[in-house]
BAFI-3210 file (N, C-alpha, C; in Angstrom, 3 decimals, decimal comma, padded with zeros to 6 digits):
// residues 260
n [1|2|3|4|5|6|7|8|9|10|11|12|13|14|15|16|17|18|19|20|21|22|23|24|25|26|27|28|29|30|31|32|33|34|35|36|37|38|39|40|41|42|43|44|45|46|47|48|49|50|51|52|53|54|55|56|57|58|59|60|61|62|63|64|65|66|67|68|69|70|71|72|73|74|75|76|77|78|79|80|81|82|83|84|85|86|87|88|89|90|91|92|93|94|95|96|97|98|99|100|101|102|103|104|105|106|107|108|109|110|111|112|113|114|115|116|117|118|119|120|121|122|123|124|125|126|127|128|129|130|131|132|133|134|135|136|137|138|139|140|141|142|143|144|145|146|147|148|149|150|151|152|153|154|155|156|157|158|159|160|161|162|163|164|165|166|167|168|169|170|171|172|173|174|175|176|177|178|179|180|181|182|183|184|185|186|187|188|189|190|191|192|193|194|195|196|197|198|199|200|201|202|203|204|205|206|207|208|209|210|211|212|213|214|215|216|217|218|219|220|221|222|223|224|225|226|227|228|229|230|231|232|233|234|235|236|237|238|239|240|241|242|243|244|245|246|247|248|249|250|251|252|253|254|255|256|257|258|259|260]
n.u [000,582|002,259|002,398|002,647|004,296|003,364|000,640|-001,325|-001,454|000,906|003,432|006,520|008,664|010,992|013,625|013,271|014,985|014,078|011,163|007,754|005,563|006,112|006,347|005,549|003,910|002,174|000,694|-000,479|-001,879|-003,925|-004,825|-003,921|-002,090|002,042|002,987|000,994|000,017|002,357|002,187|000,178|001,446|003,400|001,596|000,908|-000,972|-003,738|-006,540|-008,015|-009,854|-013,187|-013,106|-010,372|-009,171|-010,912|-009,835|-007,409|-007,318|-008,835|-006,880|-004,493|-005,679|-006,829|-007,795|-011,258|-010,745|-008,022|-008,262|-010,537|-008,099|-006,821|-008,530|-009,020|-006,035|-006,254|-007,417|-006,052|-004,371|-004,359|-004,438|-004,355|-001,555|-000,299|-002,034|-001,854|-004,741|-007,716|-009,611|-013,533|-014,550|-017,181|-017,276|-014,997|-015,986|-018,034|-016,756|-015,340|-017,170|-018,137|-018,300|-016,794|-013,854|-012,479|-011,025|-009,500|-008,506|-006,292|-005,732|-003,189|-002,755|-002,443|-002,761|-005,189|-007,128|-008,341|-010,171|-010,382|-010,845|-009,695|-007,116|-006,370|-006,843|-005,106|-002,876|-002,274|-001,911|000,629|002,447|004,961|004,036|005,122|005,224|002,750|001,098|-000,357|001,255|003,652|003,277|002,774|005,040|007,409|007,205|007,463|005,256|003,355|003,943|003,592|000,784|-000,495|000,452|000,945|-000,374|000,578|002,243|000,262|-001,270|000,177|001,052|-001,808|-002,217|-000,022|-000,740|-003,585|-002,525|-001,451|-003,188|-004,152|-001,847|-000,714|-001,731|-001,164|001,668|003,836|004,162|005,896|005,575|004,029|006,737|008,209|007,413|007,792|010,243|011,439|010,051|011,028|013,546|013,736|012,419|012,951|010,833|008,662|009,955|010,700|007,821|006,807|007,581|006,316|003,845|001,062|-002,364|-005,354|-008,510|-011,565|-013,007|-014,176|-013,912|-012,223|-010,110|-007,103|-006,225|-004,296|-004,642|-003,376|-004,292|-006,493|-005,673|-005,281|-007,552|-010,394|-011,739|-014,074|-014,159|-014,909|-014,733|-015,534|-016,382|-015,826|-018,622|-018,188|-015,333|-013,876|-011,216|-010,870|-011,441|-013,138|-012,507|-014,239|-013,956|-015,202|-015,266|-015,580|-018,556|-018,091|-016,181|-016,967|-017,978|-019,933|-022,138|-022,707|-023,086|-025,518|-027,543|-027,219|-025,199|-023,331|-020,023|-017,024|-015,070|-011,301|-010,675|-009,440]
n.v [-001,187|000,901|004,368|007,134|010,388|012,871|011,121|011,705|014,500|015,934|017,669|019,410|020,218|018,910|016,771|013,278|011,292|008,575|006,628|007,442|008,859|010,881|010,273|012,692|014,351|012,264|012,366|014,955|015,172|013,561|014,757|014,435|014,251|013,934|012,362|010,846|009,435|008,234|006,553|004,910|003,587|001,812|000,337|000,831|001,715|001,336|001,345|002,535|005,076|004,768|006,834|008,185|006,183|006,324|008,788|008,219|006,418|008,003|010,111|008,646|007,634|005,341|002,388|000,391|-002,695|-001,906|-000,238|-001,361|-003,549|-002,117|-001,402|-003,548|-004,675|-002,870|-003,692|-006,432|-006,540|-008,362|-010,547|-014,145|-016,637|-018,516|-021,496|-024,444|-025,455|-027,815|-029,876|-030,136|-033,352|-033,395|-031,522|-032,415|-035,189|-034,030|-032,656|-034,973|-036,422|-034,741|-033,777|-031,914|-030,611|-030,080|-028,330|-027,599|-024,817|-022,913|-020,448|-019,539|-020,321|-023,093|-026,197|-028,384|-030,263|-032,266|-033,304|-036,123|-035,721|-033,106|-033,181|-034,888|-032,906|-030,904|-031,762|-032,316|-034,471|-035,499|-034,047|-033,305|-033,480|-031,207|-029,471|-028,728|-026,189|-023,241|-020,993|-022,061|-024,109|-022,861|-020,780|-022,740|-025,082|-027,132|-028,212|-025,941|-023,873|-025,593|-026,200|-023,616|-022,352|-020,123|-018,353|-017,949|-016,095|-014,101|-014,933|-016,051|-013,478|-012,205|-013,982|-013,324|-010,846|-011,349|-013,090|-011,577|-009,803|-011,522|-012,189|-010,079|-009,569|-011,633|-011,026|-010,858|-013,436|-016,395|-018,475|-017,772|-015,690|-017,681|-018,642|-017,116|-016,324|-018,464|-019,228|-016,471|-016,930|-019,392|-018,250|-015,661|-014,334|-014,026|-012,540|-010,226|-009,472|-009,617|-007,380|-005,297|-004,908|-004,869|-005,202|-007,409|-008,442|-010,872|-013,284|-014,940|-015,883|-016,499|-018,735|-020,055|-023,397|-026,063|-029,354|-032,702|-034,224|-033,130|-030,379|-027,171|-025,263|-023,191|-022,145|-021,850|-020,182|-020,267|-019,362|-020,563|-019,935|-021,381|-021,697|-022,682|-022,276|-019,229|-019,536|-021,334|-022,309|-023,079|-023,818|-024,140|-025,737|-025,048|-026,493|-024,343|-023,768|-023,228|-024,678|-027,241|-030,233|-028,866|-030,813|-031,523|-029,077|-028,656|-030,214|-030,305|-032,300|-033,541|-032,991|-034,359|-032,839|-032,489|-034,977|-037,557]
n.w [-000,026|-000,494|-000,758|-003,109|-002,655|-004,745|-005,973|-004,080|-003,901|-002,906|-003,507|-003,381|-004,737|-003,946|-004,186|-003,399|-001,571|-000,837|-002,004|-001,236|001,051|003,602|007,281|008,867|006,622|006,139|008,449|008,596|006,609|007,163|009,681|012,131|014,931|014,685|016,567|017,627|014,853|014,581|016,800|016,042|013,634|014,748|016,177|018,860|020,174|021,863|021,480|018,279|016,760|014,684|013,287|012,902|011,473|009,308|008,097|007,694|005,707|003,994|003,375|002,325|000,581|-000,308|-001,404|-001,551|-000,715|000,335|002,617|004,181|004,971|006,150|008,609|009,565|010,046|012,609|014,501|015,323|017,588|019,648|018,615|018,702|019,539|016,116|015,327|013,640|011,824|012,131|010,439|010,588|010,859|009,140|007,278|005,799|004,800|003,447|001,261|000,067|-001,100|-003,064|-006,694|-007,699|-008,013|-004,878|-001,961|001,138|003,139|005,985|007,883|007,406|004,724|004,567|003,292|003,925|003,525|000,901|-002,135|-004,062|-006,823|-006,657|-006,351|-008,791|-010,806|-009,497|-008,601|-005,716|-003,597|-004,324|-002,841|-000,246|003,186|003,941|002,149|001,561|001,268|000,167|-000,821|-001,201|-002,858|-005,267|-005,415|-005,022|-006,068|-009,190|-010,321|-010,503|-012,359|-014,419|-014,300|-014,382|-016,652|-019,128|-017,769|-015,094|-013,882|-013,479|-012,176|-009,789|-008,711|-008,127|-005,864|-003,858|-003,521|-002,573|-000,165|001,571|003,065|004,825|005,995|007,002|009,380|011,176|011,151|012,905|013,638|014,595|012,892|010,514|009,687|009,555|007,127|005,138|004,892|003,877|001,498|000,258|000,129|-001,465|-004,018|-006,251|-007,659|-005,736|-003,764|-004,663|-005,417|-003,181|-001,865|-002,794|-001,394|-002,520|-001,731|-002,140|-002,316|-002,750|-003,593|-005,623|-009,072|-012,120|-013,683|-015,663|-016,326|-016,850|-017,489|-017,133|-019,300|-020,758|-021,400|-021,723|-019,872|-019,387|-015,634|-013,466|-010,012|-006,823|-003,001|000,186|004,025|006,599|009,572|011,587|012,235|011,162|009,873|008,266|004,825|002,509|-000,923|-004,565|-007,496|-010,946|-014,183|-016,783|-018,921|-021,843|-022,258|-022,495|-025,205|-027,763|-028,300|-025,662|-023,970|-025,301|-024,718|-022,061|-020,656|-017,879|-017,315|-015,472|-014,007|-014,419|-014,838|-017,163]
ca.u [000,040|002,899|001,870|003,474|003,750|002,541|-000,414|-001,769|-001,428|001,840|004,603|007,030|009,821|012,469|013,621|013,474|016,121|013,473|010,202|006,794|005,259|007,287|005,402|004,780|002,697|000,835|000,058|-000,530|-003,044|-005,473|-005,502|-004,016|-000,599|002,915|003,157|-000,457|000,100|003,733|001,744|-000,482|001,937|003,963|000,820|001,274|-002,484|-004,416|-007,763|-007,876|-010,941|-013,485|-012,911|-009,050|-008,694|-011,512|-008,955|-005,929|-007,660|-008,749|-005,364|-003,737|-006,688|-006,983|-009,206|-012,099|-009,874|-007,141|-009,615|-010,789|-007,204|-006,306|-009,695|-008,428|-005,306|-006,320|-008,392|-005,570|-003,837|-004,664|-004,097|-003,280|-000,186|-000,967|-001,780|-002,100|-006,021|-008,095|-010,743|-014,169|-015,123|-018,405|-016,640|-014,136|-016,776|-018,778|-015,909|-014,949|-018,643|-018,498|-017,412|-016,163|-012,495|-012,511|-010,389|-009,886|-007,191|-006,235|-005,021|-001,823|-002,874|-001,976|-003,395|-005,962|-007,758|-008,758|-011,077|-009,662|-011,275|-008,485|-006,012|-006,495|-006,335|-004,044|-001,798|-002,296|-001,212|002,055|002,778|004,979|003,286|005,857|005,079|001,431|001,016|-000,769|002,359|004,910|003,093|002,860|006,670|008,495|006,992|007,413|003,730|002,775|004,213|002,666|-001,019|-000,990|001,114|001,046|-000,938|001,438|002,769|-000,556|-002,461|001,251|000,974|-002,731|-001,856|000,572|-001,884|-004,533|-002,330|-001,088|-004,387|-004,175|-000,484|-000,365|-002,782|-000,078|003,039|005,054|003,857|007,048|004,990|004,206|007,865|009,517|007,034|007,752|011,604|011,508|009,422|012,063|015,203|013,836|012,019|013,308|009,687|008,385|010,766|010,353|006,154|006,097|007,969|005,468|002,377|-000,209|-003,226|-006,321|-009,609|-012,083|-013,587|-014,145|-013,131|-011,896|-008,903|-006,960|-005,718|-003,662|-005,092|-002,492|-004,582|-007,406|-005,150|-005,732|-009,065|-010,846|-012,568|-014,895|-013,957|-015,271|-014,667|-016,474|-015,797|-016,568|-019,055|-017,228|-013,790|-013,744|-010,094|-011,251|-011,903|-013,612|-012,362|-014,774|-013,287|-016,173|-015,244|-016,764|-019,470|-017,142|-014,766|-018,228|-018,100|-021,139|-023,468|-022,778|-024,003|-026,947|-027,836|-026,862|-024,597|-022,122|-018,412|-016,551|-013,660|-009,780|-010,920|-009,307]
ca.v [-000,012|002,077|005,679|008,096|011,878|013,456|010,900|012,053|015,838|016,225|017,990|020,325|020,351|018,897|015,312|012,369|010,027|007,234|006,873|007,620|009,742|010,750|010,616|013,771|014,073|011,249|012,632|016,293|014,574|012,538|015,355|014,196|014,820|013,291|011,242|010,029|008,558|006,831|005,341|003,625|002,594|000,935|-000,925|001,142|002,657|000,236|001,405|003,628|005,450|004,944|008,335|008,576|005,461|007,134|010,081|007,779|005,896|009,353|010,798|007,749|007,221|003,692|001,498|-000,213|-003,684|-001,461|000,578|-002,813|-004,360|-001,099|-001,161|-005,274|-004,569|-002,023|-004,658|-007,349|-006,284|-009,392|-011,872|-015,458|-017,599|-019,625|-023,252|-025,195|-025,948|-029,086|-029,789|-031,531|-034,705|-033,210|-030,586|-033,598|-035,924|-033,088|-032,506|-036,032|-036,571|-033,629|-034,481|-031,021|-030,268|-029,168|-028,190|-026,792|-024,018|-022,306|-018,838|-019,723|-020,976|-024,577|-027,488|-029,041|-031,532|-032,230|-034,976|-036,890|-034,796|-031,731|-034,214|-035,240|-031,507|-030,148|-032,740|-032,301|-035,826|-035,384|-032,882|-033,665|-032,469|-029,848|-028,932|-028,990|-025,034|-022,494|-020,478|-023,329|-024,956|-021,787|-020,313|-023,390|-026,725|-026,696|-028,141|-024,949|-023,509|-026,219|-025,933|-022,863|-021,854|-018,473|-017,508|-018,051|-014,700|-012,991|-015,868|-015,867|-012,062|-012,136|-015,215|-012,603|-009,670|-012,066|-013,569|-010,409|-009,602|-012,639|-012,259|-008,910|-009,347|-012,435|-010,342|-010,992|-015,042|-016,843|-019,517|-017,079|-014,985|-018,465|-019,210|-015,717|-016,550|-019,743|-018,093|-015,374|-017,849|-020,096|-017,874|-014,282|-013,665|-013,850|-011,583|-009,398|-008,814|-009,340|-005,842|-004,336|-004,926|-004,974|-006,081|-007,777|-008,830|-011,493|-014,918|-015,681|-015,571|-017,485|-019,364|-021,009|-024,514|-026,995|-030,634|-033,174|-034,489|-032,322|-029,403|-025,717|-024,891|-022,004|-022,610|-020,610|-020,982|-020,097|-020,060|-019,963|-019,519|-022,201|-020,835|-022,911|-021,975|-018,614|-019,509|-022,268|-021,765|-024,004|-023,690|-025,265|-024,977|-025,919|-025,798|-023,227|-024,106|-022,838|-026,196|-028,717|-030,058|-028,012|-031,470|-031,831|-028,157|-028,325|-031,391|-030,617|-033,612|-033,178|-033,613|-034,465|-031,790|-032,891|-037,005|-037,802]
ca.w [-000,074|-000,438|-001,748|-003,520|-002,567|-006,017|-005,973|-002,942|-004,130|-002,102|-004,191|-002,774|-005,459|-003,526|-004,321|-002,209|-001,550|-000,884|-002,578|-000,342|002,052|005,260|008,581|009,053|005,482|006,170|009,607|008,058|005,359|008,051|010,205|013,310|015,560|013,997|017,269|017,172|013,727|014,956|017,690|015,213|013,094|015,555|016,844|020,468|020,284|022,298|020,135|017,261|016,590|013,192|012,320|012,432|010,152|008,043|008,127|007,199|004,482|002,813|003,261|001,327|-001,125|-000,259|-001,935|-000,585|000,028|000,998|003,979|005,199|005,554|007,357|009,979|010,187|011,007|013,857|015,702|015,337|018,830|020,763|018,244|019,653|018,465|015,364|015,598|012,656|012,296|012,104|009,420|011,009|010,008|008,208|006,431|004,953|003,950|002,296|000,002|-000,267|-002,046|-004,467|-007,834|-008,542|-007,562|-003,949|-000,939|002,251|003,505|006,700|007,757|006,603|003,582|004,429|002,482|004,880|003,014|-000,601|-002,835|-005,246|-007,998|-006,754|-006,516|-010,243|-011,350|-009,198|-008,177|-004,660|-003,473|-004,738|-002,082|000,887|004,379|004,698|000,994|001,507|001,131|-001,221|-001,338|-001,155|-003,923|-006,062|-005,368|-005,188|-006,733|-010,180|-010,853|-010,237|-013,618|-015,630|-014,029|-014,910|-017,764|-019,415|-016,639|-013,768|-013,712|-013,122|-010,688|-008,810|-008,214|-007,291|-004,633|-003,156|-002,825|-001,355|001,270|002,273|003,575|006,148|006,492|007,968|010,764|012,235|010,912|013,885|014,451|013,803|011,648|009,397|009,542|008,818|005,906|004,271|004,858|002,767|000,233|000,067|-000,299|-002,725|-005,407|-006,359|-008,023|-004,489|-003,068|-005,525|-005,383|-002,103|-001,617|-003,352|-000,420|-002,905|-001,172|-002,834|-001,879|-003,972|-003,179|-006,754|-009,704|-013,150|-013,665|-016,900|-015,390|-017,497|-017,452|-017,903|-020,864|-021,448|-022,012|-020,988|-019,433|-018,196|-014,691|-012,265|-008,736|-005,269|-001,877|001,315|005,191|007,734|010,261|013,301|012,131|009,928|009,306|007,518|003,333|001,275|-002,570|-005,068|-008,894|-011,844|-015,623|-017,461|-020,085|-022,948|-022,110|-022,861|-026,389|-028,265|-028,492|-024,181|-023,762|-025,759|-023,869|-020,461|-020,131|-016,613|-017,525|-014,277|-014,173|-014,068|-015,206|-018,442]
c.u [000,689|002,596|002,926|003,096|002,867|001,035|-001,345|-001,623|-000,254|003,168|005,499|008,132|011,058|012,722|013,836|014,437|015,385|011,828|009,124|006,632|006,192|005,684|004,518|003,789|001,797|-000,157|-001,239|-001,950|-004,037|-005,623|-005,281|-002,313|000,335|002,897|001,960|000,010|001,430|003,268|001,070|000,442|002,809|002,876|000,652|000,066|-003,168|-005,578|-007,653|-009,317|-011,846|-013,042|-011,359|-008,500|-009,505|-010,241|-007,980|-006,013|-007,852|-007,518|-004,553|-004,527|-006,819|-008,461|-010,153|-011,471|-009,040|-007,265|-009,647|-009,493|-006,778|-007,282|-009,107|-007,050|-004,957|-006,838|-007,253|-004,641|-003,759|-004,551|-003,647|-002,415|-001,172|-000,898|-002,748|-004,040|-006,166|-009,468|-011,679|-014,381|-016,410|-017,923|-015,799|-014,756|-017,767|-017,865|-015,493|-016,191|-018,693|-017,584|-017,122|-014,427|-012,509|-011,346|-010,407|-008,306|-007,287|-005,632|-003,593|-001,871|-002,438|-003,217|-004,023|-006,217|-008,292|-009,714|-009,969|-009,532|-009,918|-007,467|-005,610|-005,710|-005,281|-002,966|-001,191|-001,433|000,326|003,338|003,503|004,316|003,850|005,987|003,449|000,581|000,699|000,483|003,374|004,382|003,271|004,202|007,430|008,430|006,887|006,147|003,402|002,595|003,404|001,723|-000,776|-000,571|001,176|000,539|-000,371|001,755|001,481|-001,566|-001,155|001,132|-000,235|-002,822|-001,094|-000,293|-002,988|-003,731|-001,868|-001,924|-004,638|-003,035|-000,269|-000,889|-001,918|001,215|004,134|004,766|005,314|006,637|005,032|005,455|009,088|008,541|007,557|009,495|011,976|010,646|010,627|013,249|014,649|012,766|011,818|012,009|008,769|008,517|010,273|008,819|005,967|006,625|006,696|004,134|001,251|-001,327|-004,620|-007,673|-010,454|-012,065|-014,276|-013,960|-013,044|-010,483|-008,601|-005,784|-005,443|-003,857|-004,025|-002,945|-005,609|-006,779|-005,359|-007,245|-009,677|-011,940|-013,172|-014,183|-014,317|-014,903|-015,666|-015,674|-016,696|-017,071|-018,548|-016,000|-013,651|-012,224|-010,245|-011,718|-011,662|-013,373|-013,172|-014,431|-014,701|-015,396|-015,973|-017,391|-018,877|-016,342|-015,671|-018,144|-019,441|-022,350|-023,647|-023,592|-025,039|-027,956|-027,803|-026,236|-023,759|-021,053|-017,962|-015,147|-012,466|-010,230|-010,661|-010,715]
c.v [001,449|003,517|006,568|009,618|012,687|012,441|010,851|013,891|016,235|016,594|019,286|020,901|019,719|017,184|014,405|011,594|009,033|008,052|006,832|008,148|009,317|010,585|011,344|014,117|013,181|011,799|014,029|015,657|014,056|013,893|015,145|014,263|013,451|012,076|009,989|008,850|007,823|005,934|004,019|003,169|001,439|000,149|-000,624|001,909|001,268|000,618|002,991|003,580|005,455|006,108|008,508|007,010|005,922|007,970|009,488|007,231|007,118|010,347|009,734|007,685|005,625|003,498|001,122|-001,544|-002,760|-000,901|-000,754|-003,608|-003,204|-001,003|-003,012|-005,427|-003,662|-003,101|-005,998|-007,850|-007,370|-010,695|-012,877|-016,113|-018,188|-021,049|-023,405|-025,608|-027,228|-029,267|-030,792|-032,063|-034,071|-032,496|-031,635|-034,359|-035,002|-033,233|-033,377|-036,845|-035,622|-034,110|-033,178|-030,801|-029,323|-029,450|-027,329|-026,090|-023,252|-020,770|-018,907|-019,954|-022,327|-025,181|-027,971|-030,611|-031,487|-033,075|-035,101|-036,722|-033,635|-032,500|-034,140|-034,162|-031,027|-030,773|-032,698|-033,668|-036,264|-034,576|-033,863|-033,134|-031,318|-028,906|-028,100|-027,516|-024,531|-021,885|-021,111|-023,942|-023,723|-020,994|-021,467|-024,896|-026,405|-026,782|-027,400|-024,028|-023,998|-026,027|-024,860|-021,821|-020,826|-017,787|-017,209|-016,926|-013,567|-013,655|-015,801|-014,650|-012,010|-013,253|-014,265|-012,065|-010,443|-012,778|-012,682|-009,824|-010,468|-012,528|-011,261|-009,128|-010,440|-012,143|-010,958|-012,387|-015,626|-018,085|-018,510|-016,240|-016,209|-019,049|-018,136|-015,935|-017,189|-019,410|-016,940|-015,771|-018,381|-019,513|-016,140|-013,830|-013,528|-012,767|-009,944|-008,463|-008,692|-007,928|-005,023|-004,102|-004,313|-005,931|-006,459|-008,425|-009,806|-012,825|-015,696|-015,033|-016,803|-017,712|-019,929|-022,202|-025,726|-028,424|-031,354|-034,079|-034,195|-030,679|-028,170|-025,616|-023,744|-022,527|-021,625|-021,277|-019,824|-020,491|-019,453|-020,692|-020,470|-021,526|-021,429|-022,474|-020,743|-018,728|-020,471|-022,202|-022,862|-023,684|-024,444|-024,729|-025,915|-025,303|-025,188|-023,864|-024,348|-024,279|-026,939|-028,231|-029,868|-028,971|-031,447|-030,576|-028,282|-029,633|-031,494|-031,494|-032,889|-033,998|-033,249|-033,908|-032,996|-034,488|-037,021|-038,784]
c.w [000,047|-001,527|-002,300|-002,878|-003,594|-006,383|-005,095|-002,913|-003,247|-003,095|-004,194|-003,907|-005,105|-003,851|-003,533|-002,729|-001,094|-001,431|-001,250|000,143|002,963|006,115|008,733|007,842|005,405|007,695|009,217|007,182|006,300|009,215|011,520|013,404|014,893|015,270|017,570|016,067|014,038|015,792|017,071|014,194|013,389|016,185|018,700|020,647|020,907|021,706|019,438|016,924|015,119|012,172|011,907|011,571|009,126|007,391|007,307|005,827|003,816|002,437|002,506|000,517|-001,287|-000,895|-000,995|-000,098|000,643|002,606|004,933|005,358|006,612|008,552|010,276|011,193|012,637|014,915|016,473|016,800|019,308|020,251|018,663|018,873|017,121|015,725|014,387|012,936|011,785|011,257|010,377|010,387|008,808|007,570|005,310|004,245|003,102|001,017|-000,523|-001,213|-003,323|-005,684|-008,379|-007,725|-006,217|-002,798|000,184|002,685|004,727|006,737|007,566|005,406|003,617|003,664|003,189|004,635|001,335|-000,888|-003,831|-006,511|-008,042|-007,433|-007,987|-010,917|-010,957|-008,487|-006,856|-003,710|-003,471|-004,087|-000,809|002,185|004,446|003,265|000,439|001,897|000,115|-001,925|-001,589|-002,448|-005,142|-006,313|-005,568|-005,967|-007,975|-011,054|-011,097|-011,855|-014,770|-015,262|-014,655|-015,727|-018,037|-018,363|-015,290|-013,197|-012,601|-011,748|-009,590|-007,859|-007,153|-006,203|-003,745|-002,386|-001,896|000,027|001,824|003,288|004,932|006,816|007,579|009,460|011,723|011,651|011,728|014,521|014,185|013,133|010,659|008,836|008,950|007,221|004,943|003,467|004,002|001,868|-000,548|-000,558|-001,578|-003,862|-005,682|-007,254|-006,628|-003,613|-003,608|-005,389|-003,909|-001,305|-002,090|-002,314|-000,967|-001,970|-001,943|-002,090|-003,090|-003,291|-003,955|-007,678|-011,274|-013,117|-015,005|-016,468|-016,794|-017,462|-017,861|-019,480|-021,529|-022,153|-021,100|-021,175|-018,749|-016,996|-013,516|-011,075|-007,695|-003,950|-000,661|002,708|006,019|008,975|011,473|013,256|011,285|009,328|008,681|005,955|002,850|-000,375|-003,355|-006,625|-009,631|-013,491|-016,108|-019,019|-021,119|-023,148|-022,830|-024,406|-026,857|-027,785|-026,960|-023,509|-024,305|-025,041|-022,023|-019,812|-018,947|-017,715|-015,991|-014,677|-013,836|-014,346|-016,635|-019,395]
res [m|t|k|q|a|e|s|v|g|l|n|n|g|r|r|r|r|t|p|g|l|r|r|e|e|v|a|e|l|a|g|i|g|v|d|r|y|l|r|l|e|q|g|r|t|v|s|q|s|d|t|t|l|q|a|l|a|r|a|l|r|l|g|k|v|e|a|a|h|l|r|a|l|a|r|s|g|d|r|q|p|f|t|r|e|s|v|p|g|s|i|a|s|l|i|a|t|l|g|l|p|a|y|v|t|g|m|r|w|d|l|l|t|w|n|a|t|a|s|d|l|l|g|f|d|r|l|a|e|a|e|c|n|v|l|v|f|m|f|i|q|p|d|s|r|r|l|f|g|a|t|w|t|s|e|a|r|r|t|i|a|l|f|r|a|t|h|d|l|s|a|d|d|p|v|f|v|k|l|v|e|r|l|r|a|h|s|t|e|f|a|k|w|w|n|a|h|d|v|r|g|g|a|s|g|q|k|v|l|t|h|p|e|r|g|a|q|r|y|d|y|t|t|f|q|a|n|d|d|p|a|l|k|l|a|i|t|r|p|r|e|s|n|l|p|p|a|a|r|q|h|g|e|a|v|k|p|g|i|g]
***
């Protein structure tokens, strides 16, 4: 969420040694004292009013997703240390019976469980336990580049921006620190794009995935949070109607995704 001075209407003609806004400039734009802004930035203020957060969002010209991220960060001071989640048996049984690729991730984006159709399409069964993480799969495992093909770069950058919104709430947790350090060490792309501090939202969309036998196909995906544990996210993928043969579309025939 780094902002340049010119983008928020500040340009005093002086050359800057480093890009971005100075603390004094952010405080001035938001109409708050520099000391108060510094305490906010360092997380030393116990509570922040909605008015102050809204002023900061306006001053920095944050988008809707970025402003929501700012509010979430302001509420994250008392977060408990991370522990790997477990998937309730009812959810695991549900996704096992789905005919569509489905899997469940946790707050750190660990891959917690998936069904056979997801494994056929995404290859999760080939991952060692330590590799069962969406970020590790995307940036360290070579299979991800085959899976996403020409769209790998855009999908990888989108993944980072989505993960940023979760990561920043637990940025000091040793488990999150270790994950980011590992990704930085093994992927120059991750290290470069992570430093951009992009934040995105979105629970559904489209992807182009390359099946070993079917080739590249377009898929719709959507995600759902579990009521019992909001850290659990169920992702379901479905091949688009345009991937089906004309006769199958006309007669409404179903095609199991990811099965040759």
